[in-house]
C-alpha positions in Angstrom: -35.2 6.9 -2.1 -33.1 3.9 -3.1 -31.7 3.9 -6.6 -32.9 0.3 -6.8 -36.5 1.4 -6.6 -38.4 0.9 -9.9 -38.7 3.9 -12.2 -41.8 5.1 -14.1 -41.4 7.6 -17.0 -44.7 9.4 -17.8 -45.5 12.0 -20.4 -48.4 14.5 -20.1 -47.9 14.6 -16.3 -49.0 18.2 -15.7 -52.7 17.3 -15.2 -55.5 14.8 -15.7 -54.6 11.1 -16.3 -50.9 11.7 -16.4 -50.9 13.4 -13.0 -53.1 10.7 -11.5 -50.8 8.0 -12.8 -47.8 9.8 -11.3 -49.5 9.9 -7.9 -50.4 6.2 -8.1 -46.9 5.1 -9.1 -45.4 7.3 -6.4 -47.7 5.6 -3.8 -46.5 2.3 -5.0 -42.9 3.2 -4.3 -41.7 4.1 -7.8 -39.3 6.8 -8.6 -40.8 9.2 -11.1 -39.5 10.8 -14.3 -42.3 13.2 -15.4 -42.5 15.0 -18.7 -44.8 17.9 -19.7 -44.8 21.1 -21.6 -45.5 22.9 -18.4 -42.8 21.6 -16.2 -43.5 24.3 -13.6 -47.0 23.0 -13.1 -45.5 19.5 -12.4 -43.0 20.9 -10.0 -45.7 22.7 -8.1 -47.9 19.6 -7.9 -45.0 17.5 -6.7 -44.1 20.0 -4.0 -47.7 20.3 -2.9 -47.9 16.5 -2.5 -44.7 16.2 -0.6 -42.8 14.3 -3.3 -39.1 14.8 -2.7 -36.9 15.9 -5.7 -34.9 12.8 -5.1 -37.9 10.7 -6.1 -39.2 12.9 -8.9 -37.2 14.1 -12.0 -39.1 16.7 -14.0 -38.4 17.4 -17.7 -39.9 20.1 -20.0 -40.7 18.8 -23.5 -43.4 18.8 -26.1 -43.9 15.2 -27.5 -44.5 16.8 -30.9 -40.8 17.8 -30.9 -39.2 14.5 -31.7 -35.7 15.7 -31.0 -36.7 17.2 -27.6 -38.6 14.1 -26.3 -35.8 11.8 -27.6 -33.2 13.9 -25.7 -35.3 13.8 -22.6 -35.6 10.0 -22.8 -31.8 9.6 -23.2 -31.2 12.1 -20.4 -33.5 10.1 -18.1 -31.5 6.9 -18.8 -28.2 8.7 -18.2 -29.3 10.3 -15.0 -31.6 7.8 -13.4 -31.2 4.5 -15.3 -33.5 2.7 -17.7 -37.2 2.9 -16.6 -39.2 -0.1 -15.7 -42.4 1.4 -17.1 -42.8 4.1 -19.9 -46.2 5.6 -20.2 -46.9 7.6 -23.4 -49.9 9.5 -22.0 -49.6 13.0 -23.6 -52.5 13.7 -25.9 -54.9 16.3 -27.1 -58.6 16.2 -27.9 -60.2 18.9 -30.0 -63.2 18.9 -32.3 -62.6 19.5 -36.0 -64.6 20.5 -39.1 -62.8 19.3 -42.2 -64.6 21.9 -44.2 -62.7 24.6 -42.3 -59.2 25.0 -43.7 -57.9 26.2 -40.3 -58.8 22.9 -38.7 -56.3 21.0 -40.9 -53.7 22.4 -38.6 -55.6 21.0 -35.6 -55.7 17.6 -37.3 -51.9 17.8 -37.9 -51.3 18.8 -34.2 -53.5 15.9 -33.0 -51.6 13.3 -35.1 -48.3 14.7 -34.1 -49.2 14.6 -30.4 -51.2 11.4 -30.2 -49.3 9.3 -32.7 -45.9 10.6 -33.6 -45.5 11.7 -30.0 -46.2 8.2 -28.7 -43.6 6.6 -31.0 -41.1 9.3 -30.1 -41.7 8.8 -26.4 -41.0 5.0 -26.7 -38.1 5.3 -29.2 -35.2 6.0 -26.7 -36.2 3.0 -24.5 -36.9 0.3 -27.1 -33.4 -1.0 -27.8 -32.2 -0.6 -24.2 -35.2 -2.5 -22.9 -34.7 -5.2 -25.5 -31.1 -5.5 -24.5 -32.0 -5.8 -20.8 -34.8 -8.3 -21.6 -37.6 -6.6 -19.7 -39.7 -3.5 -19.3 -43.2 -2.2 -20.1 -44.3 0.3 -22.7 -47.8 1.7 -22.2 -49.8 3.5 -24.8 -52.8 5.5 -23.6 -55.4 5.2 -26.4 -59.2 5.7 -26.0 -62.6 4.1 -26.4 -63.1 6.8 -29.1 -60.6 4.8 -31.2 -63.1 2.0 -31.7 -65.3 3.9 -34.2 -65.3 7.4 -35.6 -67.4 10.0 -33.8 -68.9 12.9 -35.8 -66.9 16.1 -35.2 -64.2 14.1 -33.5 -62.5 12.8 -36.6 -58.9 13.8 -35.6 -59.1 12.3 -32.1 -61.0 9.1 -33.0 -58.7 8.3 -35.9 -55.6 9.2 -33.9 -56.6 6.8 -31.1 -57.6 4.1 -33.5 -54.0 4.4 -34.9 -52.6 4.3 -31.4 -54.3 1.0 -30.7 -53.1 -0.6 -33.9 -49.6 0.9 -33.5 -49.3 -0.6 -30.0 -50.5 -3.9 -31.3 -47.8 -3.9 -33.9 -45.2 -2.9 -31.4 -46.4 -5.6 -29.0 -45.5 -8.3 -31.5 -42.1 -6.7 -32.2 -41.2 -6.5 -28.5 -42.5 -9.9 -27.3 -39.4 -12.0 -28.4 -37.2 -9.7 -26.2 -39.3 -9.9 -23.1 -40.6 -6.4 -23.3 -44.4 -5.9 -22.7 -46.6 -3.4 -24.6 -49.8 -2.5 -22.8 -52.6 -0.5 -24.5 -55.1 1.2 -22.2 -58.3 2.7 -23.7 -60.0 5.0 -21.2 -63.6 5.8 -21.4 -64.8 9.1 -19.9 -62.5 10.3 -17.2 -63.1 13.5 -15.2 -60.1 15.6 -16.4 -59.7 19.1 -17.9 -59.8 17.4 -21.3 -63.4 16.2 -20.8 -64.9 18.9 -18.7 -65.8 21.0 -21.8 -67.7 18.2 -23.5 -71.2 19.1 -24.4 -72.7 15.6 -24.4 -73.5 12.9 -21.9 -70.5 10.9 -20.6 -71.7 7.5 -19.4 -69.7 5.7 -16.7 -67.7 8.9 -16.0 -65.0 8.1 -13.4 -62.4 10.0 -11.5 -58.8 10.2 -12.6 -57.6 8.7 -9.4 -59.9 5.7 -9.8 -58.8 5.3 -13.4 -55.1 5.4 -12.3 -55.7 2.7 -9.7 -57.2 0.4 -12.3 -54.7 1.2 -14.9 -51.8 0.5 -12.5 -53.2 -3.0 -11.9 -53.5 -3.6 -15.7 -50.0 -2.5 -16.4 -48.5 -4.5 -13.5 -50.3 -7.6 -14.9 -48.9 -6.9 -18.4 -52.3 -7.1 -20.1 -52.3 -6.4 -23.8 -55.4 -4.2 -24.2 -57.9 -3.0 -21.6 -60.8 -0.6 -21.7 -61.3 1.3 -18.4 -63.9 1.3 -17.0 -64.8 -2.2 -18.1 -68.4 -1.1 -19.0 -66.9 1.0 -21.8 -65.3 -2.1 -23.2 -68.7 -3.6 -23.7 -70.0 -0.4 -25.2 -67.0 -0.4 -27.6 -67.7 -4.0 -28.6 -71.3 -3.2 -29.3 -70.5 -0.1 -31.4 -67.9 -2.2 -33.3 -70.5 -4.7 -34.5 -73.3 -2.2 -35.3 -74.1 -2.0 -39.0 -73.1 1.4 -40.5 -76.7 2.4 -41.2 -77.7 1.9 -37.6 -74.5 3.5 -36.2 -75.0 6.6 -38.4 -78.6 6.9 -37.3 -77.7 6.5 -33.7 -75.2 9.4 -33.8 -77.2 11.7 -36.0 -77.6 15.1 -34.3 -75.3 14.2 -31.4 -73.6 17.3 -29.9 -70.0 17.5 -31.1 -66.7 18.2 -29.4 -65.9 21.9 -29.1 -63.6 23.1 -31.8 -60.4 25.1 -31.0 -61.7 28.1 -32.9 -64.7 28.2 -30.7 
C-alpha cells in the first residue's frame, strides 16, 4: 500500500461501530491506524478480513488513560504520518442509578471515556492538522444526547457534552482549514445495544451505518443523525414540553446497570 494513501485513525476499533468504520475506510483505500483496549481482537479481525499489516497499524490503549492515548497519537504520526481523518469512536453505555453510590464510579468512567477520551484522542492531532491546513476530526455522539433518558443519565449527558464539545471545537478549527464532524447514531446493531430491554426504532446494521457515516465525513458535514429518521425523532423530542416528555417516558424500561 502506498504511503501516499490517506490514513484514518479510529478508536474503539475492536467491535461494533469502530470495526465497521475500519472496514469501510479500508474498502475506500485508506491505510488504517486502529486503537482499542483489546488490540488482539483487532489483530484477529484484520487477519480474518485479509487486511495486510502494511495497511493496518494496531495500537493498544484505553482512551481514559490520557497519557497512553496521547502517546499512541504521537507514535502514529511518527510512524505513519499525520492522519487525514481521526475518529473518536470509543465509548461506553451503561445504565445508572444515582441513588446507588457504586454507580458514581460508572458515571465517572462514562465521562472519562466518552468526553475526556474524545478530547484526548484529538489532542495530538490538533496543532499538526492546523499547521498542515487540512484534516477532519470526527466525534461519535448519539441521538441520546438530545434529551435525558431515565436510567441513562450518564450516557445521555455525556453524549450531549460530546455534541457541544465538537461544536466548540468546530469553531476553533475552521480558520485553519480543519473540519470537525459530529455524528449522532440512533440505534445500531452492536454489542453495546444488544442488551437493551426496550424497543429500538429504525435499528440498522453497523455496516450500513458505516457506509452512511463515511459519506457524511467525506462531505465534511457539521452534524448528522444516522439514520435520518432519528434526526426527526430528536428534533421532536427537543421541542416537547417537559410535562409531555416526562409523561411519555414514564415507566419506560431502563438500560441495564453494570451491577446487574
